[in-house]
N, C-alpha and C positions, 0 to 999 in steps of 0.2 A: 230413503233412510232418517231415522228423527233421530236427533242427539239428545239423551236422556240425561245427561247431567249437566248440572246449572253453575257455571265458576262464580267464586267472588264472594258467595254469601252474602253477608251484611260488613263485610271489612270491606272500608270503603279505601284501601290501597290498592285493592282488586276488583274496582268500579273499571268499566269500561272508558277507553279515552279519546270515544270518536266524537271530533268536534260538530257542530251545526253548520257552521259555516266554512266546511272542508268534507270535501269528500273522501270514501275509504283509501287509504293510502296506496299507493301501487308500488308492488313489488319491482323491484329493478332488476333487469338480469345482469347475470352476473360472467362477464368474459374472460374465459383462461385463456392462458398461453401466447397471450399478448406481452409483448415487452418491447418497451420504448427504444429506438433505433438512435444510436451513439455515433457522434463522426458525421450525422448528413443533417444538412441546414435546410429549413422548411422553405420552401418557395413562396415566396410572395411577390403581391402585383407591384410592379415599378409604377414611379409616376409618370403621367403623361407628359409628354414631349412637350403639346398644347399650354402645361403647366409649370414644368421646370424649366423651359426656355425663359417666359418674362418673369419668373422667380428670381431667374439668375441674375439678370437684367436688373431686376430692382437691388438686389443685394450689391451687384457692383457700382450702381448708382449712389448707395447710401457710402459704399465704401471709400469709392475714389476720392473725394474730398479731404478725407482722413488720412488715406496715406498721402496725399499730397502733402497735409501740414507736416507729416511724421517723414517725409522726404526732404521737406525746405527749409526743416530746422537746423539751426546752427549748432550743434550738439555743442563745441569745444567753448561756443560764449554764451551757452546757455547758463551758466552761474553766474555771471557776471550784468547777464540782463536782469535774469531775476532777485538779484541781490542788490539794484541800484535803488537809493532813497525812492524815487517817485513810484517804484514799482509795489517796494514795501510797504509805503504811504499807502496806497491804494488797496492792496492786500489786506492792510489791518482795517481800512476802513468798510472792506466788502465785506468781513468779518463781522465788524461789529453791527452795520446794517443787516447782516442775513440772519445774524442770530437773533437781534430784537424782531425783526419781522418774524422769525418763528416764535418767538415768544409769546406776540400778540396773536398770531393766528393760532396757535393752540386755544390760548386763553377764550378767545373767541369764535373759531371755528371747531371746539370740541362742543359746546351747548350746542351750535348752530346745526351740528352733522347727530346729533341725540335728536332733534326736534323734528329736521327732517325724516329721518329713522322711525321713530317712536310717536312723535305728538301728534293731535291732531288739531296741526295747524290750517285755519281757513288758508285758500290760496298756496298750498303748498307747492302747486308746479309753478307758481309764479316767484315764488319764493327761490326755488333749486334752478328756475333758469335766469335769475338775477348773480345765483353763485358761480354758473358754468359761464355766464357772459365773459369775464376777462379773460378766460380761457382760448376765448375767437375774436376777441376784440382783436385788433392793432394795436401794439403795446403804446405809441405814439397818439392813437385816438383815446386811449387810459388817461396817458398824461394829460391831453387836453381838456379829459374831464374832471381829471382832481383839479386843473387848475381853477376849473368852473365852481367846484364845490369847495375849496379849500383855500383857492386864491385870495391875496387881497379885495377882490371884487366878486368873490365867490357867495355862494349862499351862505356858508358857513365860517368863511374866513375873515371875513370881518368881525364878526362878532367874536371868534379868538383872538385878534388883534385887538380889537377894542375893549374888552372885558379881561382876558387874561395875560396880554401881553405878546400871545403865540403867534410866531409869521412861521407859516409850516414851507412857503416855497422857497426854492434856493436857500434851503438848509439841511441838515443832517438826520434831521425828522422828518423833512419831508422826503428824502432818500427811503428812508426807512416804511413812511405812509406808502409811496410809490411799489415798493417793493411788495408790502403785504398785500395793495391790492390786486396783484398780478398772480400771486404765489398763494394765497389764503384758499383759494378753490379746490387746489390739490390735496389739501388737507381734510375738506369738505366730504368733498366726493370720495375718497378713499375710505373715511373713519364712516359714512353711512353707509356704502355698500358693504362694509365688515358688520355693522351694526343690525342692520337689516338682515343678513345671514345668522345672525346668534341666537339661537334656540332659547329660545325665552321661559323653558322650565328651568334652567338655573337661576333665573331672578324671581320668577313665581315660586320656587322653589325655597329662596330664602328670603323671602316675605311671607310665605307659610312659617317658617323658623323663628318669625318675630322681627326682621329687619326692617325698618324703615326706607324708604327712598331711594333718599341721600345715603345711607350706609352700602344699600344694594347698590348703587350707581358705582360708589368709590372702592368696594370689596370685593366686587362681585363681575358689573360690566365692565369697568376701565380693565382690570387684570386679563379679562377674556379676549378683550377688543385690542390688548397690547401691539401684537403684529401687524393689526390695520393702521393703527396711530404710529405707529416708529415707522412705517413705511410711507404714509403721507406727511409725515413730519421730515423725514428725509428726503422726500421728492421736492416738498416747500421750501425745506432748507437750501437745495440746490437751485430752484427755481429765483430765489430770492437770489441770491449770489450771481447769478448770470443775468439781472434784468440789465436793460440798456436803453429802450424804447420809452417808457414812463417815467424812467430817471431823469434823462437828460431832457424829457420836455416840464416836468413838473419840477425838479429840484436843480437843475443846471448843470453846468459840466466845473466844478468848482475846485480844485487841488485842495486836496487836505478835509476838503467840506462835504462835498457830494461827488468827489471822481472817484469813484468805484472801479475796480480791475476792467470790467467790460468797456467803460468809457477810456480808462485809459489805453486798452488795444487801440480804440478808435483814433487816439492822437498817437500813438506811435506808427500806427498805420502811413501817417501823412511825414513824418520823420527818417523814423527808423523802422523798415518794415521786418527786416532781422528780429527786433526785441518784439514787434508786435505777435510775430510767430511764436517768437519761447513763450510770450504772456498767453496765446491762446492755449499753447500747446499744455499750458497750466492749467488752465479751467476745464482742456479736455479729459485730462486726468484724474480732475475732482468729480466729473460727470460722470466718467467711467467707473468711477472706486463705489459712487452713488448706485450705481445699475448694478456690479458687482454683488455688492454687501444685499442688496434686495431681488438677487434672482431667484432666489429660493420662494420668492411670493407672485413675481410678476413673470415669471418662468415657467407656470406649470407645478413647480412643487406646493403641496398644500399641507398643513399643518392641523393637529387638533385643535380644538379650545385650548387657552392656556399656554400656548406654544408648546414644544415638545411632542415625541412621538408615541402612540401609544405601541405597550410593549406588552404584545398576548402572552397570557400565561400559560403553561404547558398545559393545564388541564382545569378545570372548570371548579376544581374541589379546592382543598387549603391549600396555596403555595408551600415552598419550603420557611421552614421559620427564620426567622433573625438570628444572626451571632449570638448564642450565648440563651436564646428562649427554646423555650420544649418544644419539643413536635405535635402536629396535631392530635386533638385528645376526643374519645366519643363524647356523642352527643350530651349524654347523660352528667360528663364530667362538667360540662361549661359551666353551670350553674352551681356548682358547689365550691368555686374557687374560694381560698380565705378571706374573710373579709367583705365577702359580697353578700348582701340578702338577696337569695333566691325567690324570694316572693315580693319583696316592693323593690322600688326602683331606688338606687341613690338617695339620700334624704339630704343633700345638700342644697340641690338647687329649687330656685323660687317657682311657682307656677306661673300662668301665663300673663299676672296682673300684681307679681312681687310675692305672693300668697305662700305663705309657709307651707311644706307639704302637710297636708290631713294625715287622722290618722285611720286612714283604708285600712282595711286587710285586704288580700285577694281571695279567696276559697282556694279551693281542691287542685284549683286547676283543671277538671272536669269538665267538658263543653257539653251540653245537650241534656243536663241532668233533669229531672221531674222538676225540681226547684226552678222558680223563674231567673232568669240570667239577673244578676246584680240585684237580686231584691235583700233588704235590707245593709245595704251596702252603700257605704260614702263613696261620692266621686260626682259626677257630671253626666248628667243625663243628657239625652240630644228631642228635640222640638223643634220640627222644620217642617213649612209649607213652602211647596216651591209651584212658582208660576210662570209661563212660557213655554217652551219646546217641553219641559217636564211640569207635569199634572200632577202633582202626589203632596203626602201627608207621611212624617217619617216620626212617631213617637216612640224611644227606647229606652230603658233605664241604664244605670252607668253598668259598665262590663260587658255590655251587650256586645257581638261582632255580627254585622251582619255580611253576607255574601250579595252583591249586587252583578245579576246574570241576565245575558240577554242576546241577540245577533247584534252585528254591527250594526251602526245607527241607531238603536235604541236609547240613548243617549245618556250609559252608564258614564262614561268620561264628564259628558256636562252636567251630570249630580253634581259628582265632585268637585267641579270649577264652579257652579253655583255656588254650594257651601260655602267656597274660600271667596267668593265674590268678583272671580276674576273673569268673567263670562258676562254677556249680556242677551245671551241666547235665554236663558231660564233668571229666575231671580228668587231669593229663597230668604224668608223671614225665618230667622233662627235664633232660638233660646237653648243656651248650652247650662245646664245647672239652673239656676236662677238669676243668670246675664242675660239681657239682649244684645246678642252682639250682630244681626242682620244688617245693620246701619254702618257698621264699623269697616274700615280697611281691614286688606289682609292681613298685614302685620299684628294688627292688635286684638284678633278672633281666637286667639289660641287653639286656632285651627292648622295641624301640622299635615302634610301631602306629601307622600313618597310616588312621583312616577312613576312609570314601567323601567325605565333603564338608571333608578335610583338618582340620577342627577347630580351627582358629586360633586363638586368644584374642582374643576383638573387640575386647577394651581395651588392648592391646599393641601396637606398630608391627612391620613386619615385620621388621625387626632384632630386635627384642627379643623376636618371637615366635622366631627363631631360636636367639638364646641362650638362652631359658628354662632349655632343659635344662644348658647348660654350669653356668649360674648354680648349678642344683638341685646339680651334683656338685660345686660348691667352686671353679668357677674364678673368677677377678676380673673385675669385669665388664669394665674396659678391653679384658682378653686375652679375653673372652666374645664380646664386639660384635667384634671384629676377626676371629676366627676367623668369626662369623656374616656378616659381609659378604663372606668369601672365597666361602663357599656360597652365599651369593646372586648373588653375581658368576658363579660358575660356573654356576649355573642359569639364567643370562640377567634375574635381576629385581634385582640388584645397584642399580638407579637408584629403586627402588619400596621401600627401605630404611626410609624414612620413612612410609610409608603402613599406615593401617590395614586388616584383612581388609575392612570395609567399602567402601572402596576400590578394591581388587582385582576381576578380571576373574576367572572361576572358573579358567582357567589359569594365570595369576599366583598366583590363592590356591595351586594344587596344588604349584608349581612352591615357592613359599615352605612349604607343609607336610613335601615332599619333603627340603629343605633344614636344616628344624627337626631331622627323624628323622638324618637324617645326620652332623649337626655334633657329636652326641652318640658319633659311631662304635660302635654298639650291636654286640651279638654275633648278633643275630635280628633282621631286618626284617620286619613284617607291613605288607602293604600290602592295605587291602581295597578293592575297585574304584576305584582311585586316579585312574582317564581317565573314568569311568562318565557323570559329567556334561557332559564336553567336547564341544564341536561338533567337526565333521574335520578342520579345519586345525589348534585348537589340539592335538587328541589326537595328530596325527601329530608335532608339535613336543615335547610331553612324554613322548613314546613316546621319540624320539630320543634326550632327554636324561637318560630313567629308563635306558635301554640301557645308555649310556653311563656310567654312574656304577654300575650294577649289575656291570657289568664289570671294577670296580673294589672291589667290596664285599668283605671278608676274610669277613664271615660267611655265613650261609645266609636267603636271602630267599623269603618267600611270599606270592604274589600271588592274589588274588582276583577272578575276574573271569569275564565272561559274553562278553567277545569273542575271538573265534579268533585275530584277527590279534596282539592284545597275547598269548593265550597263545604264539601259534610264533614271534613276533621276541622276545617277552623273557625265555621260560622255556627251560632245559636239561633240564625234566622236567617232565610234566604229570600231577596229580594228579585221578583222577576219582571223587568222591563221590557215592552215592545213598543219604539214609536211613543217613547216619553211617557208611557203611562205604566201601571201596575198590572200586571197579569194574575200574579200570584206572591201572598207574602206570607212565608211559613215557616215552620221548622224543617231542616235537613230531613227529616226521615219524612212528614208529610211530602215535601216536593219531591220525594226521590218514590215515593210508591204513588202518588197523584199527580204526575206534572200536569199542570192546565196550559201550558203552551208546547207546539210541537219540536220549537229550537231545543226547550229543555228535554224533552222524550229524548231530541237524536242525540245532546250532547251527554246523557246518560246511555246512548249505547241503543235505544229502542226504535223501533220502529212506532212513529206516530201520524196518523191520518187524519186528519179534516172528514168530518161526516155531519149530516142532519139527521137529527131522529123526528123518523114518521110516524105517523099519527097510531099505526099497530107497534109502535116499539121497536120496530127495524129501525137499522143506520142505511142511510143512501150515500153513495161516496159519489165523487166530483164524475168519475166514469160511467160505463153499464154496470159495472160490479156491483154487489152488496155485499154486505159485512155483518154477521150475527153474533153477538155477544149472550153469556147465559144470563146477566141482569145488567140490560139495558136500562138507563135512566127513565124516569118516566117521559110522557111526550108532551112538548108545550102545549099550554092554553091560550088559545088567540092566536098561536104565532107570535108571542113574544118570545123576547131574552130570557133565562132565568140566569141571571150572575150568582156565582157563588159569592157570598158576601165572605167577609174577615171571618165574622163568628162561626162559619159554618167550616172555613179551615181553620185546623188544630190549633187550638192557642194562641190565635192571632189576636194582637191588641185593638181596641176599638178604631183608633185613629188608623191602623193599618188595613182593618175591616174597611173603613171608609175608602182610603183609596185603592183598594182591591175591587170596590165593588164600581168604581167608578171607569177605574182600568178594566175591567171585565164589560160595562155597558158601551165602550169605546170601541173595542177590540171585537166583541164576539155580535154573533149574527142570530137571527130567530132560528131556533132549534139548532144551534151549531153545537158541535160539541165535538171531543179529541179521543179519536181509538187506540189505545195503547196496547202494544205486547211485543214482548222482548225477542229479539233473534233465535234465541235457545227454542222460542215457542214454537219456530217456523218447521215443517217437516220438509223434506224435497224427496221427490220421487221422479222417475224416469217415465210413468206410467199414470194414467187417472189412479189414485189410490182410492179404493173401497175401504168402507168401516164407518168409525165415528165421527171424524173431521164434518163440521158443516161448513167450515169455509175452504173452499177450493178453487182455485186459479190456475189455468197455464200461462205460461211464458218462456221466458230464454233468458241464460246466465249472461249477464251484461259486463260483469267483472269478479274476479276471482281473489282475493288480498289475503295476504299470512297476516295475521294477527296473532303475537305468540304463539302457542302451538297449534291454535285452530285457523280456522280457514272462513273468510268472509266471505259470503257471495252474496251477490246484488243481484236480483231477480228483476226483470222489468215485463211488465203483461199491458196488455190494452184493455184490462178491465178493471186491475185496480191500480193504485199508485206504486212506485217501486218498492220494492221490500227487500229486508236483509233477513238472512240466516247466518247460525252459524254451525260448522260443521267439522268434523275431524278431517285431517289428510286421508286419513283410511276410507271414508266415506266416501269423500269426492271419489277416492280412486275405483270403489267399490260401483259407481254411480257412473264413472264414465265422465265427470262434469269438466267442460273446458267452456271458455268463451264463446255464445251462440249455439252451445246447446239449450235444445229444447227442455223442459223441466215442469214438471208440475208443483204446486207449492199448496199447503194444508195447514191450519190453524184450529184449534180446538175452539170453541163457544166458550171456554170455562177461562182461558188463557188472554181473553180480550178485557180489559179494564176500560170503561168509557166515562170519561169526565166531562161534564157540561161546561160550555166556554159562558 
């Protein structure tokens, strides 16, 4: 029984959503009548005795000395022992030495940790080994090494004494040096691990907003690694406070000068063991306090970047408004707020080079009209030539939106990162307007980037996130926040200005990220799957908002997407990539009607078979089967490929046509073609059909999936590639279809479109 209805028409909102890199969605069985059993504990496998016994012995081994110290402490004399003058003097000296050591460790250790985690330092492994060496070296050996380096007869000690009159051994400064030598590695190792695990998209996004490297480090990197820095600093301070071996070897044991608390304990053990136990208990208490303060970091607790736990919103739409703020409004009303220009952006901010806003006008907001996008419109055009993994040329006038599509690994994100100058995999010669920016660093290119998850800075509120790029470009705080609030209002999230990203839903966060990118008026806007993580309702809302603002954007926008609805409804042109090469560059209408890539055809929900055009005009498939089309392309002459050029693709610019031709030559084969037909064109039968269909194949039902009110049937055949048909549930019942059922499929020759590759 063949479906006669063809759903969706030309409405992009009704295009099928089947992706090329995922199979048909499987229907999940619903099990009813099952209720959770309360009051019953789930049986869990116990710890094997062979592991439990040694673990208990290890705990006892560690606990026994501490228990002995607590048991032997003279609690009645504890105050007297700790309040004595020598102990107080040693405590004050210990605090002085440890805090000086901490300060030096932070000043020297933070840059060293960054270089080890991010820098291209030759011999990095050797440097990291040197950092770790004091942690495994006996402290007394470290003290000897310090004497040979900084002592009067050491490598540097003589110079310090002769030129500057500084003598480190047997001085308080020497005690600080010894404590720093053994304690700084704790800070470096802790911070290096945190930096290595930090998502670089935060820093890259900050650079794309105009922040230089030092500003990015101060305002983004340091706040995000603050938990690791604080943990390392606490461990460094505690280690410096308890240092003994290196101090007594290098600085001696001089009361009031180098005699810290650990050295005081050593002396008291010889004359007053009870007092030594009391002072030891004090050091034990300090160490335990540090560990307890760090238990969330070192005992399995994790925090989101920026400290704070993300609170998931109840839904993915707009959350409840702040007190005194109006509730959510319809999308059409978002752009008509009083005092907000619905066609142009806020006019207070400067361009990437400090230019005043131009007098450009936005158009009527309609995409894909007959008039060329951006024609007669002031703004920034795009001219880019990419080499490396991506080999292509892009040329687009102001106001053009380009959807970049292709399978995984096609080079879509690499293309965006090359335009930003953030990858060595591909390199771009980039001209925006009249300015050559390909040799400039990312923060000076005027290219704004919105990653897939938005990459909102978790330590900043929504309004401060939006104002970040303006502040990086020198705009005053008050003006930057005013413009930021205008953009948030235009995108319908003004009432969330004081919320942090962890308090926003996915849709709200994407709107804030978009506002942040648009607020700096970039010359080129790059969006990497901006709607991928949103639910259907929120996706439609954000897509509507994005479409309105792209209509008023004066530059060129590239959107990476796997969604045909986004490609058709947002873009003026669609760029199809495979293996870094251009397969097709044309209008959404042309790509929808005549896709030149199997991936795109499947993304649009169509059957797409690679085939070869034979000398008689037939279509040979990889298997034993054949396919007949009513209007096959002409047979190749001489066996050579005949790639479709940009001029043959409707309205493709010359530069894009050259890129498409190069891509087709790289991907195509001699006589290669693509046969395309929709799932609604496939008829299913239980018996071999008779009549007009010229394409008939036997097979078995491999899978049946519900897609809306229809069923999508995947039929496997030994003669042809798998094909997909769409039928109604009533037709499936009438035919008695189920997984494994034998069936026949037929397709009329007039339903098959053939595109040369």
